[in-house]
N, C-alpha and C positions, 0 to 999 in steps of 0.2 A: 121534537126535532127543531133546531133553530133555523131561521131563514137562510143563513149562510150554509148550513149543512144541507138544506134542501137544494140550494143552487148547485153545490158541489155534486150532490147525488145526480141531479139532472145532467150536468156536464159529463160526468163519467158515463151515464147511460147513453147519452148522445154519441160519445166517442165510440162506445162499444157497438152501437147500431151502425154507425158510419163504417167502422172497420169490418163489420160483418157483411156489408154490401160491397165493399171494395176488395176484400180478401176472401180466401177460402177458409179462414179460421173461424170456428163457431164461438165467437166471443160474446154474442148477444142472444137473447131468447128468440126463438122462431116466431113468437107471438108478441109483437109490441104491446106495451102496457095500455095504450089508449089511442083514440082516434087522433090523427095528426101527429103522432109521435115520430114517425119516420120522416115526415116533411120537416118537422122542427129540427131533427138531427142532421139535416143536410148541411148545416153550417160547419160541421166537423169533417166534411169530405176532404177539404184541403189538408187537414191534419193527417187523415188516414193516407192520403196520397203522398205526403211527405215521408211517412214511414216506409211506404213501398219504394220510393226513390232511394231512401237510405239503404234498404236491403240490396237493391241493384248496385249501388255504389260500393257497398262492402264487398260484394262478389268481384266487382271490377278490380278493386284494390288488391284483393287476395290473388287473383289471377296474374296481375302485373308483378306482384311481389315474388311469385314463383318463377318468373322469367319468361312468361308467354307474351305474345304480341298483343298490341292494343286491339287489333281486329278481332281476335278470338275473345279477348276480355269483354269487348263491347257486345259480342254475340251472346256470351254467357250472362252478362248483366241483363240484357233484354229477356233472355230465357227465364231468368230469376223473377223479374217483375211479372212476366206472363204467368208463371207458375203460381206465384203468390196470389194473383188476382183471379186465377182460374181462367185466364184469357177472356174474361167477361167483356171487356171493352173491345177486344179484337173481334169477338163473336158479333158484337153489335155493329161494328164497322162493316164486316162481311155481309151481314143480313141487310144492312141499310143499302149497301152498294147493289146487292142483288135486287132488293125491292124497288128502289128508286130507278135503277137502271133497266129493270125488266117489268113486264106487266103493262097492260094498256089502261086498266081501270084502277080506281082506288082500292076496290075490294081485292083485286088480284095482287096488287102490290103488297097489301097487308098480309095476304095469304102467303106470298113468297117470303116475306120477312119472318113469318112464324114457322116456315119450313126448316127443319134441322139440317137439311142438305145444303151444301154450298155450291154456288154457281160460278160462272166465269167472271162476272163482275166482282164477286166476293173474293175470289182467288187473286185477281189483279190488285184489289184494294189492300189485301194483306201483304202481298209482295212489296207494294209501294210503301206501306206503313213500316214494315220491318226494315226494308232497304234504306229508307230515308233516315230512320232513327239510328240504325247501325252505322251508316256513313257519318252521321253527325258526331256520334260518340267516338268513333275511330279517329275522326279528324281532330277532335279536342285532345284526345290522348292522355293528357296529364290527369292522374287520378283525382287530385283535389278539384280541378276544374270540371271533371266528369261528375263528381259528386254534386257540385253546385248546379250543374245542368240537369241532372236527374231529379234532384230534389225540387228545383223550381218548376220543371216540366210537369211532374206528377202532382204537385200542389196546385199550380195555376190552372192546369187543364181541368181539374175538378172544381175549382173555385167558381167557374161560370155555370156549372150545372144547376144550382138552385135558381139562378136568374132565368135560365133557359126554361126550366120547369114552370116557373111562375108566369113567364110572359107568353109561352106557347102552350095552348090547351092540349090535353091528351087526344090522340087520334082515335083511341078506343075507350070503351067504358070499363074494360078490364085490362089486366096486364100489370107489370111491375110499376110503370110510371103512373098509371091511373090509380092504382091502389095506394101509392105513396101519398098522392095529393099534392096540392100546390104549396110550396114552402112559404112560411110567413116572411114579411118584409125584413124582420130582424135577422132571420137565418140567411136570407139572400145577402144582406149588407155585411154580415159577419164573415160569411164565406168569401165574398169578394175582397174584403179587407185583409183577411188572412192570406189569401192567394197573392194579393198585390204586395203585401209585406214580405213574404218569402221571395217573391220574384225580385223585389228591389234589393233585398239583402244579398241575394245570390248573384245577381247580374249587374246591380247598380241601377239608379233611378232612370237614366236615359235609356238603357237597354230594356229595362222593365216596361217603360212606356211603349217602346216599339212592340214588345211582346203583347201588351194589352190591346194595342190597336189591331194587331193581326188577329188576336183571339176574338175581339169584338166583331171584326169583319167576317171572320169564318162563322161565328155564331149567327150573324144576320143572314148570311147566304144559306146556311143549312136550314135555318128556321123558315126562310122563304120557300126553299125547295120542299120541306116537309109539309108546310101548310098547303101549298099548291097541289102537291101530288097525293098526299094521304090525309090531309085535313088537320094535321097537328103532329105532336111528338109522341114517340114511344120509347121504351127502354132501349131499343136498338139505336134509335136516333141519338139518344143521350150517350150511348157507348161510342158512336161515331164522332160525336162532338169532342169527347174526351181524347180520342185517338188523334184527331186533327190538332187539338190543342197541344198534345205532347209533341207531335211532329214540328209544329211551328216554333215552340219554345226551344226545342233542341236545335233547330236550324239557326235560330237567333243566337243561341249560346255558341254554336260552332262558328258563326260569323265573327263573334267578338272574343271568344276564348280559345281560338285555334292555337294549338301548341301549348295551351296552359297560360296564355297571356291575359 
């Protein structure tokens, strides 16, 4: 096999792994081919996110075409993205809110985050997440602008995950994040570059810069909280970061694309 064919094979494998983590579709083997394979594949997370955003935008467009209101179309678009991802990131947000909001010790917080039951903090976090994202999409209204907003939000929100995983050590020795390992520098840079490119093409350079600043600030705040309270990041923390990223980018899009402008 030629070097070019090997590279293409690795790219396809990484895309399949990323899609399998972001969506409910079994597009990759349950057993990665080698140590560090999952960490390497994190560069493709923004690509998988872009596809999720496109799915939500498609549903939004269909609902609008049949004559229903933007409010309902926005709700169904969000439901679509949650269904496709298995509400993975929403679950992480809820567990993070419960864990960081409750429990007095590091051990207790981690125990709460592993509990499948949802608490008051988690419920409030989910209400805020869906409410803010729904309001942003409904305010944008125009189907083309909604597509740009969803695509940029889902790609950019996942573009920072490899950097977060690389800079913040796992809080546990086991679990999704710990098992994945720290992404290599090339994967971190590629994911960031892809997310920035999608953001810039969808919203424009100036608005993309605003989004990147907000994402970076949110990442730093969440990282500080996670390190201080539980000693590092977990899969739930990563899910919370993705959700916060989605919210921020959609709010930026709503501020600049209101009414489809």
